[in-house]
C-alpha positions in Angstrom: -10.7 -1.3 -24.1 -11.9 -1.4 -20.5 -9.6 -2.0 -17.9 -11.9 -5.3 -16.3 -11.9 -6.0 -20.3 -8.0 -6.9 -20.3 -8.0 -7.9 -16.8 -10.5 -10.7 -18.0 -8.7 -11.5 -21.1 -5.3 -12.0 -19.0 -7.4 -14.0 -16.5 -8.3 -16.9 -19.4 -4.9 -16.4 -20.5 -3.6 -17.5 -17.1 -6.0 -20.2 -16.7 -6.0 -21.9 -20.0 -2.3 -22.2 -19.7 -1.4 -22.2 -16.7 -3.8 -23.1 -13.9 -3.4 -26.8 -12.9 -6.5 -28.6 -12.8 -6.3 -29.6 -9.2 -4.1 -30.9 -5.7 -1.3 -32.5 -6.1 1.2 -33.6 -3.3 3.0 -32.2 -1.5 6.6 -33.2 -1.4 8.8 -34.1 2.2 10.8 -30.9 2.3 7.6 -29.1 2.0 5.8 -31.0 4.3 8.7 -30.2 6.5 8.1 -26.7 6.2 4.7 -27.1 7.3 5.3 -28.8 10.3 7.8 -26.2 11.5 5.1 -23.3 10.8 2.6 -25.5 12.9 5.4 -25.8 15.6 6.0 -22.6 15.7 2.6 -20.8 15.5 2.4 -19.2 18.7 5.8 -17.9 18.8 4.7 -16.3 15.8 1.4 -14.5 17.4 3.6 -14.0 20.5 6.4 -12.0 17.6 3.2 -10.0 16.5 2.4 -8.6 19.6 6.0 -7.9 20.6 6.5 -5.3 17.4 2.6 -4.2 17.5 3.3 -2.9 21.1 6.2 -0.9 19.7 4.6 2.4 18.3 5.9 2.9 14.7 3.8 5.9 13.2 5.7 7.0 9.7 6.5 10.0 11.9 7.8 8.2 15.0 11.2 7.9 13.4 12.4 6.0 16.6 9.8 3.5 16.8 10.2 2.9 13.3 13.9 2.3 14.0 13.3 0.1 16.6 10.8 -2.1 14.8 13.6 -2.2 12.1 16.2 -3.6 14.9 14.1 -6.2 16.1 13.7 -7.3 12.3 17.6 -7.1 11.6 18.7 -9.1 14.7 16.0 -12.4 13.1 17.4 -11.5 9.5 21.1 -11.5 10.6 20.3 -14.8 12.1 19.0 -16.2 8.9 22.4 -15.3 7.5 21.1 -12.1 5.7 23.1 -8.9 5.0 21.3 -6.0 6.5 21.5 -2.7 6.3 19.6 -0.1 7.7 19.4 2.7 4.8 18.6 6.0 7.0 16.3 8.6 5.3 17.1 12.0 7.1 17.1 13.6 3.7 13.4 13.0 3.0 12.3 13.3 6.7 11.5 10.1 7.0 13.4 7.2 9.5 14.8 4.7 7.0 14.6 1.1 5.6 15.8 -1.9 6.3 16.9 -4.2 3.3 18.2 -7.8 4.0 19.9 -9.9 1.1 21.1 -13.2 0.1 22.8 -14.1 -2.6 22.5 -17.3 -4.8 22.3 -19.1 -8.3 19.6 -21.3 -7.8 16.1 -20.6 -9.6 14.3 -17.2 -9.2 15.5 -13.9 -7.5 13.0 -13.1 -5.1 12.3 -9.3 -3.6 10.1 -9.7 -0.7 8.0 -6.2 0.3 6.6 -5.3 3.2 6.6 -1.9 5.8 7.8 -1.3 9.2 5.2 2.0 9.8 1.5 2.2 10.6 -0.9 5.6 10.0 -1.1 5.5 14.2 1.0 8.3 15.3 2.6 8.1 19.2 -1.2 10.7 19.8 -3.2 7.9 18.7 -5.4 6.4 21.6 -4.6 3.2 19.3 -1.3 1.7 20.2 -1.4 -2.3 22.1 -2.0 -5.8 20.3 -5.5 -6.6 22.1 -6.4 -10.5 21.6 -9.7 -11.7 22.0 -9.9 -15.6 20.8 -8.4 -16.2 17.6 -8.5 -12.8 16.6 -6.3 -9.4 17.9 -7.0 -5.9 18.0 -4.1 -3.7 17.3 -2.4 -0.7 15.3 -1.0 -2.5 12.0 -1.8 -6.1 12.9 -3.0 -6.4 9.1 -1.5 -3.1 7.5 1.5 -4.7 8.2 3.0 -6.0 11.2 1.1 -9.5 10.3 2.4 -9.3 6.9 6.0 -8.9 8.1 5.7 -11.5 10.5 4.9 -13.4 7.3 7.6 -12.9 5.7 10.0 -14.0 8.6 8.4 -16.7 9.4 8.6 -18.0 6.4 11.9 -17.5 6.0 12.6 -19.4 9.1 10.8 -22.5 8.1 12.9 -22.6 4.7 15.9 -21.8 6.8 15.2 -25.2 8.7 15.0 -27.4 5.9 17.8 -26.0 4.5 16.0 -24.1 1.5 17.7 -20.9 2.1 21.0 -22.2 1.0 21.9 -20.7 -2.4 18.5 -18.8 -3.2 18.8 -15.2 -3.9 16.4 -13.5 -1.8 16.0 -9.6 -1.2 14.3 -8.1 1.6 12.7 -4.6 1.7 11.1 -3.3 4.9 10.6 0.5 4.1 9.6 2.8 6.7 7.5 5.2 4.9 4.9 2.9 3.1 2.0 5.1 4.7 3.4 8.8 3.6 6.1 8.7 1.3 9.2 10.9 2.0 10.0 13.0 -0.9 11.0 13.5 -3.6 10.4 9.7 -4.7 13.8 9.2 -6.7 15.5 9.1 -2.8 13.0 7.7 -1.0 12.4 4.7 -3.4 15.4 4.6 -4.9 16.8 1.4 -3.0 13.6 -0.4 -3.6 14.1 0.3 -7.9 17.4 -1.1 -7.6 16.7 -4.0 -5.5 13.9 -4.2 -8.2 16.2 -4.3 -10.9 18.5 -7.3 -9.1 15.5 -9.6 -9.2 13.2 -11.5 -11.3 9.6 -12.1 -8.9 8.1 -9.1 -6.3 6.2 -10.9 -3.5 4.1 -7.9 -1.4 3.1 -8.8 2.0 -0.5 -6.3 2.6 -3.0 -8.1 4.2 -5.5 -10.4 1.7 -8.6 -9.0 1.3 -11.8 -10.9 2.1 -10.1 -14.0 3.0 -6.9 -16.5 2.7 -8.4 -17.3 -1.0 -7.5 -13.8 -2.6 -4.4 -12.0 -4.2 -3.6 -9.1 -6.2 -2.2 -8.9 -9.3 -3.6 -5.1 -10.0 -3.6 -2.1 -7.9 -4.6 1.4 -8.3 -2.3 4.0 -8.3 -2.4 7.7 -6.2 -1.6 10.7 -6.7 -2.1 13.7 -4.5 -4.0 17.0 -5.1 -4.4 20.5 -4.3 -6.6 22.9 -5.2 -5.9 26.8 -4.2 -8.9 29.2 -4.9 -8.5 33.1 -4.5 -11.7 35.7 -5.1 -12.3 39.5 -4.5 -13.1 40.4 -0.3 -15.6 42.1 0.6 -19.1 42.9 3.0 -21.1 39.2 2.7 -24.1 42.0 1.8 -22.7 42.2 -1.5 -22.3 38.9 -2.2 -23.1 37.8 -6.0 -22.6 41.7 -7.1 -20.5 42.5 -10.4 -17.4 44.3 -8.8 -17.3 41.5 -6.0 -18.5 38.1 -7.5 -19.1 35.0 -5.2 -16.1 34.5 -2.9 -13.7 31.4 -2.5 -15.6 28.8 -1.1 -18.3 29.0 -3.6 -15.7 28.9 -6.7 -14.3 25.9 -4.7 -17.6 24.0 -3.8 -18.3 24.1 -8.0 -15.3 23.1 -8.8 -16.0 19.9 -6.4 -19.6 19.5 -7.5 -17.8 19.3 -11.2 -15.5 16.9 -10.4 -18.2 14.9 -8.9 -20.6 15.1 -12.2 -18.6 15.0 -14.7 -15.6 12.4 -13.7 -17.2 9.6 -11.7 -18.0 6.2 -12.4 -15.3 5.6 -15.1 -13.6 2.1 -13.7 -11.0 2.0 -11.4 -11.1 6.0 -11.3 -11.7 7.9 -8.3 -10.9 11.2 -6.5 -11.8 11.9 -3.1 -11.3 15.4 -1.5 -9.7 14.8 2.3 -9.7 18.1 3.6 -11.4 21.1 2.5 -10.3 24.9 4.5 -11.9 28.4 3.6 -12.2 32.0 4.9 -10.4 35.3 5.0 -7.3 33.8 5.7 -6.2 29.8 5.2 -3.2 28.0 6.8 -2.7 24.6 5.4 0.4 22.4 6.6 0.3 19.6 4.1 3.2 17.5 5.9 1.3 17.3 8.8 -2.7 17.3 7.1 -4.1 19.8 9.2 -4.6 23.6 9.2 -6.8 26.5 10.2 -8.9 29.1 8.7 -10.6 32.6 9.7 -13.2 34.1 8.6 -16.4 36.0 9.4 -20.2 35.4 8.4 -20.6 39.0 7.6 -17.3 38.5 4.9 -16.7 37.4 1.6 -14.0 34.8 1.7 -11.0 35.4 0.2 -9.0 31.9 -0.3 -9.8 28.1 0.1 -7.3 25.2 -0.1 -8.7 21.7 -0.9 -6.4 18.8 -1.0 -7.5 15.6 -2.0 -6.1 12.2 -4.0 -7.0 10.5 -7.3 -6.8 6.7 -7.7 -5.9 5.5 -11.3 -5.0 1.4 -13.3 -2.8 3.3 -15.4 -0.3 5.9 -16.6 -2.8 6.8 -19.5 -5.9 7.5 -17.0 -3.7 9.3 -14.6 -2.5 11.3 -17.0 -6.4 11.9 -18.8 -7.9 12.6 -15.7 -5.2 15.6 -14.6 -6.2 17.3 -17.8 -9.8 16.9 -17.4 -9.7 18.3 -13.8 -7.3 21.3 -15.0 -9.9 22.1 -17.7 -12.4 22.2 -14.6 -10.5 24.4 -12.7 -10.3 27.1 -15.1 -13.8 27.4 -15.8 -13.9 29.9 -12.9 -17.1 32.0 -11.5 -16.8 35.9 -11.4 -13.8 37.7 -9.2 -12.3 34.2 -8.8 -9.2 32.3 -9.8 -8.0 28.8 -8.9 -5.1 26.8 -9.3 -4.5 22.9 -9.0 -1.4 20.8 -8.6 -0.5 17.4 -8.7 2.0 15.6 -6.7 2.6 11.8 -8.3 3.4 8.9 -5.2 2.7 5.5 -6.1 2.5 4.6 -10.0 -0.7 1.9 -10.6 0.0 -1.6 -10.5 -1.2 -2.5 -14.2 -2.1 -6.1 -14.5 0.3 -7.9 -16.9 0.2 -12.0 -18.1 3.2 -12.4 -15.8 1.8 -11.4 -12.9 -1.1 -13.9 -14.1 1.4 -16.4 -14.0 2.3 -16.1 -10.7 -1.5 -16.2 -9.8 -1.7 -19.5 -10.8 1.3 -20.7 -9.4 -0.1 -19.4 -6.2 -3.4 -21.1 -7.2 -1.2 -23.9 -7.3 -0.1 -23.8 -4.1 -3.4 -23.2 -2.4 -5.1 -25.9 -3.2 -1.9 -28.3 -2.5 -2.5 -27.4 0.7 -6.2 -27.6 0.9 -7.1 -24.3 1.0 -8.9 -23.8 -2.4 -8.7 -22.2 -5.5 -7.5 -17.8 -5.4 -8.6 -15.6 -7.2 -7.6 -12.5 -8.2 -8.8 -9.4 -6.1 -10.5 -6.4 -7.9 -8.2 -3.5 -8.4 -10.8 -0.9 -7.0 -10.6 -2.9 -4.0 -6.7 -1.9 -3.5 -5.1 1.2 -3.2 -1.5 2.0 -3.5 1.5 0.2 -2.4 5.2 -0.3 -2.7 4.8 -3.2 -4.6 3.3 -0.5 -7.3 6.9 1.1 -7.9 8.8 -2.0 -9.0 6.1 -4.0 -10.5 6.5 -2.6 -14.1 9.8 -3.8 -14.0 9.1 -7.6 -12.9 6.3 -10.3 -12.4 4.7 -9.4 -9.0 2.1 -10.2 -6.7 0.3 -8.5 -3.5 -1.6 -9.5 -0.8 0.2 -12.6 0.9 -0.3 -11.2 4.5 -3.0 -12.1 7.3 -5.9 -11.3 6.5 -7.6 -9.0 8.8 -10.3 -6.0 8.6 -10.8 -2.0 9.9 -7.0 -1.3 8.4 -6.5 2.4 9.0 -8.7 2.8 12.1 -8.7 1.4 15.8 -10.8 -1.3 14.8 -7.8 -2.6 13.3 -8.5 -6.7 13.5 -6.5 -9.9 12.5 -7.8 -13.2 12.4 -4.9 -14.9 14.0 -5.9 -18.2 12.2 -4.8 -17.1 9.1 -1.3 -16.0 10.6 0.1 -19.3 10.1 -2.2 -20.3 7.2 -0.3 -17.3 5.0 2.6 -18.3 6.2 2.7 -21.8 5.0 1.3 -20.4 1.8 4.2 -17.9 0.8 6.9 -20.2 2.6 6.0 -23.0 -0.3 5.5 -20.4 -3.5 9.1 -19.1 -2.2 10.4 -22.7 -2.1 9.2 -23.6 -5.3 10.1 -20.2 -7.1 14.0 -20.2 -5.5 14.1 -24.3 -6.7 
């Protein structure tokens, strides 16, 4: 059965059993929560500007740590027991965790991240307001979502709703480029998941405020290494020399395209290619150099890329198909492909759809309209994927924006208070 059919069946089940028929009145405490968010809307934007202006590219460890300290002070003031978890052993800055232990309602795990894709060398460094929008590194992915977490908690605290609630906050410092091995870099996140009932992810919403994510694809990196017989370019294609490394790499990539393309939720993208007489590739820095001459048959080639999938089964089946293609070498060439699993898939489940139904009710009660599930094909990997197999999970609860991972990254500032209200009411109801 295709995955979209599975998603459709679970969505219908949620619709039949769980989705309310229309909006209902907010309670007096819920109205107080909304008032707090409105009263502190400008303050939240100023806070977003403050943290965006601190560069926290994944490999800028001091910057990631500085953003973490800003949030740590805020969470301390809200009564959370906080701790900074160094990740020196995996060459990353570390993670900020905060926890309040209680006995009431669901035990929540709130997930965000402190790092961005924009390192200190980037020309894109500062918050730039423009009317109801703002550009800046991480405004949407995902410092805006981190601010939603913080100000939703502030609103709950203002009405006493944090008392006796069990809430863990995980703000990772390497979501954009996870440290290896994952057994270390995601250890604390997985332990927090096992102590929780529900995971709420605050990556940005897709399109507008009426969406959420109940399934998203996983991520595996791959590297193709090709070697061939060198020689004078005038001898290429002869039996004793063959076709060279670059032609072999091209054959393999074209076969991936022709034979694997089109399966639902499956993508495989070569992100960098180097070929010539000698090649040096630095995977950690995603850069490399190549030396070759136009009159020499290239001896080596390297290609690195990613694989996206909706389930473990789809991932493993695709790996085997890619290995089989790689093994069909042109004459006088050899090739090897290796894989490095990073983020697992967040597969759709009935529990995730039940959370979607609860979020839909909140949205309708707030007058925002119904909430629909985002197509998993429109979402990449995220930290929530690591924990989704252990508990019910929903993502996309952060701000709405566009241009993530580009110098055009923009946030719709009007979405900040709306998403904060939606998150705060959802959290209040889950922990009642």
